[in-house]
C-alpha positions as CSV (number, residue, x, y, z in Angstrom):
1,X,-13.1,18.2,-5.0
2,X,-14.4,19.2,-8.4
3,X,-13.9,16.7,-11.3
4,X,-10.8,17.7,-13.3
5,X,-8.9,19.4,-10.6
6,X,-5.3,20.0,-11.5
7,X,-4.1,18.4,-8.3
8,X,-6.1,15.2,-8.6
9,X,-3.0,13.3,-9.9
10,X,-0.9,14.1,-6.9
11,X,0.5,11.7,-4.3
12,X,-0.5,8.5,-6.0
13,X,2.7,6.8,-4.8
14,X,2.8,4.3,-7.8
15,X,6.3,3.1,-7.1
16,X,6.6,-0.6,-6.4
17,X,9.9,-2.4,-5.7
18,X,11.2,-5.9,-5.9
19,X,14.4,-6.3,-3.8
20,X,16.8,-8.9,-5.1
21,X,19.4,-9.9,-2.5
22,X,20.2,-13.6,-3.3
23,X,22.9,-14.4,-5.7
24,X,20.5,-16.6,-7.7
25,X,18.0,-13.7,-8.1
26,X,20.8,-11.2,-9.1
27,X,22.1,-13.7,-11.7
28,X,18.6,-14.2,-13.1
29,X,18.2,-10.4,-13.4
30,X,21.7,-10.3,-15.0
31,X,20.2,-12.5,-17.8
32,X,17.8,-9.6,-18.6
33,X,20.4,-6.9,-19.2
34,X,23.8,-6.6,-20.9
35,X,25.3,-5.0,-17.8
36,X,27.1,-8.0,-16.2
37,X,28.2,-6.1,-13.1
38,X,24.6,-6.3,-11.8
39,X,25.4,-9.7,-10.3
40,X,28.1,-8.1,-8.1
41,X,25.8,-5.6,-6.4
42,X,24.8,-6.1,-2.8
43,X,21.2,-5.6,-3.7
44,X,19.3,-4.9,-6.9
45,X,16.1,-3.0,-6.8
46,X,13.6,-3.7,-9.6
47,X,11.7,-0.4,-9.7
48,X,8.2,-0.6,-11.2
49,X,5.1,1.5,-11.6
50,X,1.7,0.2,-10.6
51,X,-0.4,1.2,-13.6
52,X,-3.6,0.9,-11.6
53,X,-2.6,3.9,-9.5
54,X,-4.2,6.3,-12.1
55,X,-7.6,4.7,-11.7
56,X,-7.4,5.3,-7.9
57,X,-6.5,9.0,-8.1
58,X,-10.0,10.4,-7.2
59,X,-10.1,8.2,-4.1
60,X,-6.6,9.1,-3.2
61,X,-7.3,12.8,-3.6
62,X,-10.3,12.5,-1.4
63,X,-8.1,10.9,1.3
64,X,-5.7,13.8,1.0
65,X,-8.4,16.4,1.2
66,X,-9.9,14.6,4.2
67,X,-6.5,14.6,5.9
68,X,-6.3,18.4,5.4
69,X,-3.0,18.3,3.4
70,X,-4.2,21.2,1.3
71,X,-5.4,23.4,4.2
72,X,-3.8,26.8,3.7
73,X,-2.5,26.0,0.2
74,X,-3.2,28.7,-2.3
75,X,-4.5,26.7,-5.3
76,X,-7.4,27.0,-7.7
77,X,-9.6,23.9,-7.6
78,X,-11.8,25.3,-10.4
79,X,-12.8,22.4,-12.7
80,X,-13.0,24.9,-15.6
81,X,-9.2,25.4,-15.4
82,X,-7.4,24.9,-18.6
83,X,-4.8,22.8,-16.7
84,X,-7.4,20.3,-15.7
85,X,-7.7,17.0,-17.6
86,X,-10.6,14.6,-16.8
87,X,-8.9,11.8,-18.7
88,X,-5.3,10.9,-19.1
89,X,-4.5,8.8,-22.2
90,X,-2.7,5.5,-21.7
91,X,0.8,6.6,-22.8
92,X,0.6,9.9,-20.9
93,X,-0.5,8.0,-17.7
94,X,2.5,5.6,-18.1
95,X,4.8,8.5,-18.5
96,X,3.3,10.3,-15.5
97,X,3.6,7.2,-13.3
98,X,7.2,6.5,-14.6
99,X,8.2,10.0,-13.6
100,X,6.9,9.4,-10.1
101,X,8.9,6.1,-9.9
102,X,12.0,8.0,-11.1
103,X,11.6,10.5,-8.2
104,X,11.5,7.6,-5.7
105,X,14.5,5.9,-7.4
106,X,16.5,9.1,-7.1
107,X,15.7,9.3,-3.4
108,X,17.2,5.7,-3.1
109,X,20.3,6.8,-5.0
110,X,20.8,9.8,-2.8
111,X,20.4,7.7,0.4
112,X,22.9,5.2,-1.0
113,X,25.4,8.0,-1.6
114,X,24.8,9.2,1.9
115,X,25.6,5.7,3.2
116,X,28.8,5.6,1.1
117,X,27.3,3.2,-1.5
118,X,27.2,3.4,-5.2
119,X,24.4,2.7,-7.7
120,X,23.7,2.8,-11.4
121,X,20.4,3.3,-13.2
122,X,19.9,0.5,-15.7
123,X,17.2,1.2,-18.3
124,X,18.5,-1.2,-20.9
125,X,16.9,-4.5,-20.1
126,X,14.5,-7.0,-21.6
127,X,11.2,-6.0,-20.0
128,X,9.3,-9.1,-21.2
129,X,12.0,-11.5,-19.9
130,X,12.1,-9.7,-16.6
131,X,8.4,-9.7,-16.2
132,X,8.3,-13.4,-17.0
133,X,11.1,-14.2,-14.5
134,X,9.4,-12.2,-11.7
135,X,5.9,-13.3,-12.6
136,X,4.7,-9.8,-12.7
137,X,1.0,-8.9,-13.4
138,X,0.3,-6.8,-16.5
139,X,-0.5,-3.8,-14.2
140,X,3.1,-3.7,-12.9
141,X,5.4,-1.9,-15.3
142,X,9.2,-2.2,-14.7
143,X,11.0,1.1,-15.2
144,X,14.6,0.6,-14.1
145,X,17.0,-1.8,-12.5
146,X,19.0,-0.2,-9.7
147,X,22.0,-2.2,-8.5
148,X,23.3,-0.8,-5.2
149,X,26.5,-1.7,-3.3
150,X,30.1,-0.8,-2.4
151,X,31.7,0.6,-5.5
152,X,34.8,-1.2,-6.8
153,X,36.0,1.7,-8.8
154,X,35.8,5.5,-9.0
155,X,34.8,6.3,-12.6
156,X,35.7,9.6,-14.2
157,X,33.0,12.2,-14.3
158,X,31.2,12.2,-17.6
159,X,31.3,15.4,-19.6
160,X,28.3,17.6,-19.1
161,X,26.6,20.0,-21.5
162,X,27.2,23.7,-20.8
163,X,24.4,25.5,-19.0
164,X,23.6,27.6,-22.2
165,X,22.8,24.4,-24.0
166,X,20.4,23.2,-21.2
167,X,18.5,26.4,-20.6
168,X,16.3,27.1,-23.7
169,X,15.5,30.6,-22.6
170,X,15.0,32.9,-19.7
171,X,11.8,34.8,-19.7
């Protein structure tokens, strides 16, 4: 595949998870966030991004091409494409990987709902304290804490913006 292909960042699967089931682990995680209910969850997923995934994207893309996953896909692999980027700056890479983790997290949330369970995205936590407790390598970047369990309440739906506020324009 040509250098700079617009698809070279696909399917990196950077999501990494730590599953906290013991009460001691949940209580320790509870010390990293102001949301005290985390300790009552059946399980807490610490959802992280493997920051080294970006450096492995060319190898990964080669594996995908070899497996034939793009056979029959109408795509322009022209390296001169204005959509191609040979280098992704650090913050952009972190944002890209975080988005991929968010997709995986939302799949967990949807499955939990399917099983009659509740969950809550927790983005407000002390990342440094969490990394220290879990002894995480610098290449593992915690994105969100996700407590999952049987809900003990049915909260009111939060007000949502009207569609005309969300859609900037239709072209």
